[in-house]
C-alpha positions as CSV (number, residue, x, y, z in Angstrom):
1,L,0.0,0.0,0.0
2,E,2.9,2.4,0.7
3,T,4.2,1.8,-2.8
4,F,0.7,2.4,-4.3
5,Y,0.0,5.5,-2.4
6,T,3.5,6.9,-3.1
7,R,3.1,6.5,-6.9
8,V,-0.5,8.0,-6.6
9,S,0.9,11.1,-4.8
10,E,3.6,11.5,-7.5
11,V,0.9,11.7,-10.2
12,L,-1.2,14.1,-8.2
13,E,1.7,16.5,-7.5
14,S,2.3,16.7,-11.3
15,H,-1.1,18.2,-11.9
16,S,-3.1,21.1,-10.5
17,V,-5.3,18.9,-8.3
18,N,-5.9,18.4,-4.5
19,E,-6.3,15.2,-2.7
20,I,-9.2,15.8,-0.4
21,E,-10.0,12.3,1.2
22,T,-8.4,8.9,1.1
23,A,-10.2,6.1,3.1
24,A,-11.0,2.4,2.6
25,G,-9.2,2.4,-0.8
26,E,-11.1,5.3,-2.2
27,C,-9.4,8.6,-3.1
28,L,-11.3,11.8,-3.7
29,V,-9.5,14.3,-5.9
30,V,-10.7,17.9,-6.9
31,S,-9.3,20.6,-9.1
32,G,-10.4,24.3,-8.8
33,L,-10.6,24.2,-5.0
34,P,-9.5,25.7,-2.8
35,E,-7.5,27.5,-5.5
36,R,-9.1,28.2,-8.9
37,T,-7.5,26.9,-12.0
38,T,-9.2,29.2,-14.5
39,N,-11.1,26.9,-16.9
40,K,-8.7,24.1,-16.9
41,H,-9.7,22.2,-13.9
42,C,-11.7,19.6,-15.9
43,E,-8.8,18.9,-18.1
44,E,-6.4,18.6,-15.1
45,I,-8.7,16.0,-13.6
46,A,-8.7,14.1,-16.9
47,L,-5.0,14.2,-17.3
48,T,-4.7,13.0,-13.6
49,A,-7.1,10.1,-14.2
50,L,-5.2,9.1,-17.4
51,G,-1.8,9.3,-15.6
52,L,-3.0,7.0,-12.8
53,R,-4.3,4.6,-15.3
54,S,-1.0,4.6,-17.2
55,V,1.1,3.9,-14.0
56,M,-1.2,1.0,-12.9
57,C,-1.1,-0.6,-16.5
58,R,2.7,-0.8,-16.1
59,G,2.4,-2.3,-12.7
60,L,4.1,-1.4,-9.3
61,Q,7.2,-3.1,-8.1
62,L,7.0,-4.0,-4.4
63,G,10.5,-3.2,-3.1
64,V,13.8,-3.5,-5.0
65,H,13.6,-7.0,-5.7
66,G,9.8,-7.6,-5.2
67,D,7.1,-8.8,-7.5
68,F,5.1,-6.6,-9.9
69,V,1.7,-5.9,-8.7
70,C,-1.4,-4.9,-10.9
71,F,-4.1,-2.5,-9.4
72,R,-7.4,-2.3,-11.3
73,L,-8.4,1.4,-10.9
74,I,-12.2,2.2,-11.0
75,Q,-12.5,6.0,-11.8
76,G,-15.4,8.3,-12.2
77,I,-15.4,12.0,-13.0
78,A,-18.0,14.8,-12.7
79,S,-17.9,18.5,-13.3
80,G,-19.9,21.2,-11.7
81,P,-20.4,23.4,-8.6
82,C,-19.9,22.2,-5.0
83,A,-19.6,23.6,-1.5
84,A,-16.4,23.5,0.5
85,G,-15.3,24.2,4.1
86,I,-13.3,23.1,7.2
87,I,-15.1,20.5,9.3
88,G,-14.2,19.5,12.9
89,V,-12.6,20.9,15.9
90,K,-10.2,18.4,17.3
91,L,-9.1,17.0,13.9
92,P,-10.2,19.7,11.4
93,R,-10.1,18.8,7.7
94,F,-11.1,20.4,4.4
95,C,-14.2,18.7,2.8
96,V,-16.3,19.2,-0.3
97,F,-20.0,18.6,-0.6
98,G,-22.8,18.9,-3.2
99,D,-24.4,17.0,-6.0
100,T,-21.2,17.0,-8.1
101,V,-19.4,14.9,-5.5
102,N,-22.3,12.5,-5.4
103,T,-22.3,12.3,-9.2
104,A,-18.7,11.6,-9.3
105,A,-19.1,8.8,-6.8
106,R,-22.0,7.3,-8.9
107,M,-19.7,7.5,-12.0
108,K,-17.1,5.5,-10.1
109,S,-19.6,2.9,-8.7
110,T,-21.0,2.1,-12.3
111,A,-17.7,2.2,-14.0
112,I,-15.6,-0.8,-15.1
113,G,-12.1,-1.6,-14.1
114,M,-9.3,0.3,-15.8
115,R,-11.8,2.5,-17.5
116,I,-12.6,6.2,-16.7
117,Q,-16.4,7.1,-16.8
118,I,-17.4,10.6,-17.2
119,T,-20.6,12.6,-17.3
120,D,-22.2,14.2,-20.5
121,V,-21.1,17.6,-19.0
122,C,-17.5,16.4,-18.9
123,N,-17.8,15.2,-22.4
124,K,-18.8,18.5,-23.7
125,I,-15.8,20.2,-22.0
126,L,-13.2,17.6,-23.0
127,E,-14.3,16.5,-26.4
128,E,-12.1,18.9,-28.3
129,R,-8.7,17.8,-26.7
130,F,-9.5,14.2,-25.6
131,V,-10.7,11.0,-27.3
132,I,-13.9,9.9,-25.8
133,S,-16.1,7.0,-26.5
134,K,-19.9,7.1,-25.9
135,R,-21.2,4.5,-23.4
136,G,-24.8,5.2,-23.6
137,S,-27.6,5.6,-21.1
138,I,-27.3,3.8,-17.8
139,F,-29.4,4.0,-14.6
140,V,-27.7,5.8,-11.9
141,K,-29.1,5.6,-8.3
142,G,-30.7,8.9,-7.2
143,K,-30.2,10.4,-10.8
144,G,-32.2,8.2,-13.0
145,D,-31.1,7.5,-16.5
146,M,-27.8,9.4,-17.4
147,E,-25.7,9.7,-20.7
148,T,-22.1,8.7,-19.9
149,H,-19.0,8.4,-21.8
150,W,-15.5,6.6,-21.5
151,L,-12.4,8.8,-21.3
152,I,-9.9,7.1,-23.6
153,G,-6.9,9.3,-23.9
154,V,-5.5,12.6,-25.2
155,R,-5.7,13.4,-28.8
156,N,-2.4,12.8,-30.8
157,S,-0.9,11.2,-27.7
158,N,0.5,7.8,-28.5
159,E,1.5,7.1,-24.8
160,E,-2.1,7.3,-23.5
161,M,-3.5,5.3,-26.4
162,N,-0.9,2.6,-26.1
163,S,-1.7,2.4,-22.4
164,Y,-5.3,1.9,-23.1
165,N,-4.7,-0.6,-25.9
166,N,-2.2,-2.6,-23.8
167,N,-4.6,-2.9,-20.9
168,N,-7.3,-4.2,-23.4
169,N,-4.7,-6.6,-24.8
170,N,-3.6,-7.8,-21.3
171,T,-7.2,-8.5,-20.4
172,N,-7.6,-10.5,-23.5
173,N,-4.4,-12.3,-22.8
174,N,-5.5,-13.1,-19.3
175,N,-8.8,-14.6,-20.6
176,N,-7.0,-16.6,-23.2
177,S,-4.3,-17.8,-20.7
178,D,-7.1,-18.9,-18.3
179,N,-8.9,-20.9,-21.2
180,N,-5.6,-22.5,-22.2
181,N,-4.9,-23.5,-18.6
182,N,-8.3,-25.1,-18.3
183,N,-7.9,-26.9,-21.5
184,D,-4.4,-28.2,-20.4
185,N,-5.7,-29.4,-17.1
186,N,-8.7,-31.0,-18.8
187,N,-6.4,-32.8,-21.3
188,N,-4.0,-34.0,-18.5
189,N,-6.8,-35.3,-16.4
190,N,-8.1,-37.3,-19.4
191,N,-4.7,-38.7,-20.1
192,N,-4.1,-39.6,-16.4
193,S,-7.6,-41.2,-16.2
194,N,-6.7,-43.6,-19.0
195,K,-3.5,-44.8,-17.3
196,T,-3.7,-47.3,-14.4
197,D,-0.8,-48.1,-12.0
198,P,-0.7,-51.8,-10.9
199,A,0.4,-50.8,-7.5
200,R,-2.2,-48.2,-6.9
201,T,-4.7,-46.0,-9.1
202,E,-4.5,-42.5,-8.4
203,V,-5.3,-39.3,-10.3
204,S,-2.4,-37.0,-10.5
205,K,-2.9,-33.4,-9.7
206,V,-1.7,-31.0,-12.3
207,P,-0.3,-27.8,-10.8
208,A,-1.8,-24.6,-12.1
209,K,0.3,-22.4,-14.2
210,S,1.1,-18.9,-13.0
211,K,-0.3,-16.1,-15.0
212,T,2.1,-13.7,-16.9
213,V,1.1,-10.4,-18.6
214,G,3.7,-9.4,-21.2
215,S,7.1,-9.9,-19.7
216,R,6.1,-9.3,-16.1
217,R,4.5,-11.5,-13.5
218,F,1.5,-10.2,-11.6
219,N,0.8,-12.1,-8.4
220,F,-1.9,-9.9,-7.2
221,N,-4.9,-8.2,-8.7
222,G,-6.4,-5.6,-6.5
223,S,-9.2,-3.2,-7.0
224,T,-8.8,0.4,-6.0
225,P,-11.6,2.8,-6.7
226,A,-10.8,6.4,-7.3
227,T,-13.4,9.3,-7.6
228,S,-12.6,12.6,-9.2
229,V,-14.4,15.8,-9.0
230,S,-13.7,18.9,-11.2
């Protein structure tokens, strides 16, 4: 977790965003508060989300000689007005409230791993600079049917597009690897069932093959949601 949050902080510090709250594996990030960022706050949030996805696609190495770990981020973005203030006396902290925060949370909860779901308002703000794919109308609790979109990457940016494509390829490779492992296990079990040992008859157990994605081995597949508000 220390490695994960360290890399997350490095990405956040490279953009004009503020980490408001981190609890139970969820991270709330805002742009435009408490300091205004002219009209670029939505773009800053989008770039931050893409940066986090790019880092997680490459995997994180735990320690100097540790294994690579893959985290599947679930991200949602909403843009709009919200209220902010200092809450608490003994342990005061800066908090944000409003429908925009709730909408961003709904975008996250209805999203898919390693994809960034945005509202239709965000789509209109980002469509000139970013590559966006329409998801369609989905039911959102407390909001009803909403038109949502997927944030793919930055226009004319090969790095983000390659990160998105590699993630899709890795997902397909994992599925193919699982299917191949199941076929291998079934074939081995069938072969072993046809052989009998005079001394004893026993079905041998075939050890499961470890999954590899590209040239790196991922021994853990975590899910860490992140909610972004602009």
